[in-house]
N, C-alpha and C positions, 0 to 999 in steps of 0.2 A: 343597529338597537338602537332607542333613544333613551334615557334613563328618564323613568320616574323621577319626583320631587316631593319628598315627603320635610316637614320642617325646613323648607329654603333649601334644602342638602340633597343633592341627586341620590337616586338607590337604583340597584341594580336588580334585574331578578337573576337566581342560583341556576332556574333550570326548572325543570318541568313541574314540581310542587307548588310554582308561584310563590315562594318568599322570597323577600327582599332585603337587601340589607344598607345601609350610606356606604358610598363609595370608601371610603378612608377602612373603614372597620371590615369591610369584605377584602379590599386589597388586602391591610393588617390579615386577617383570619390566612385566604390564598398564600400569601408568604410564608409562613410558618407553617404550613401543611406544605407546601413544596420543598420548605428546607427539613422537615420532617421525613420527606421521600414516603407521603401519604400516597395511596393510589389506590382505589380513586379517592379525587378529594369529594366529597358530599355535603349534602348541606348542614351548616348548622344547626340548626331547628334543633328544638328535644326532638325525639325518635323520628325525625327524618331522615331517611337512608338516601334518599334522590340525589343521582350522581352531579353535582356541578357541570354546567354546560361549558365546554373548550369557550364555545364562543361568548360568553358575558366574562369568563377566567381572560380572555386575550385582552376584552374591551378593557379590563378592571385593572389589569394589571402592567403600570410603564414601564418596568423592566424585564426588559427582551431577555435579557440573560436569563433570570429565573423563567419565564418560558420556556427555553429553552433544554434548564437544567429537567423542567418536567415532561417536556416531552421523548424528552431519550430516556428518562426511568419510567415512567410509563408503558414508554414501546419496552422495555426491557420485561416490566412485570406482565404487562401480555404475552408476551413469548412465553415465560416461567408459568403462568398459568394454562396455558393453550400448550405444553410441551407435548401433547399426544401430536398434534399439526403440525408443529413448526419447531425450529433448533437452531442453536448456533452452530457456525463448522464446529468443530473439536478441537481444532488446532487452535491453541494457547494464543491469544492477542489477534486473532482471526474476528470480524465483524459480522460475515455474511452471516444473515438468516434467509433458511429455507424452509419451503412447505414439504411436508415428505410425501413421495409419490408412492411410495413402498419398495423401490428400491432399496437392496442392501447396501451397495456401490455409489460411493459420493465419492466425486474429484470438485474441490471447492474453484470456482469459476474466477474469486479472489485472492487466496493466497498457493491456488493450486496442488493442493496434498490431497492426498489418494486415503479414502476414509471406510471405514465398514460402519453403516451406520448401524447395524446390531448390538454391536461391542464396544463403538465407539473408539475403534483401536486401529493401527494401521492398516491398510487392504492387506489381505489374506487370501490371494485368488487359491479354487480348490482348497481348499481346509476351511474346516468347521472353526467356528470362534473358541470350540470348547481345546479342539487343537493347537490351535495359534499358543493359547494362554500357557498351556502345558507344553511348547516348546520356548516361550519367553521363560519360562519359569525354568526348564532345561540349559538353559543359554546364560540365566544370571548367575545359574551354581556356577556354570564356569567359572 
């Protein structure tokens, strides 16, 4: 993407809305939004809620670390917003993400943990989630 020039300074298109900003202003805006963990990043123009394109963001930000930070937390936000279709492995510290297939039993290919996706507890073969919870309560009291 070739930057346009306004007042002898390069400007970058922000997204499909057609708004443009000088490179330095745009870079500062993006850096600020990334540091605040804003997702998605939208056009800063008044009453414009168009999402900033990843292409223009990548071209404008020179700090690859900031782009990695944005990539990581935008992926996390995507999973959170689509939790009816995707989930993290229930094991604390495991970063595996999977799409729900309708199955109740899940064995994580990364950490090898065995879970019930209905109650997000260890797999409990041949007993309901409710019975499993009761058994845990009884065992806890022992």
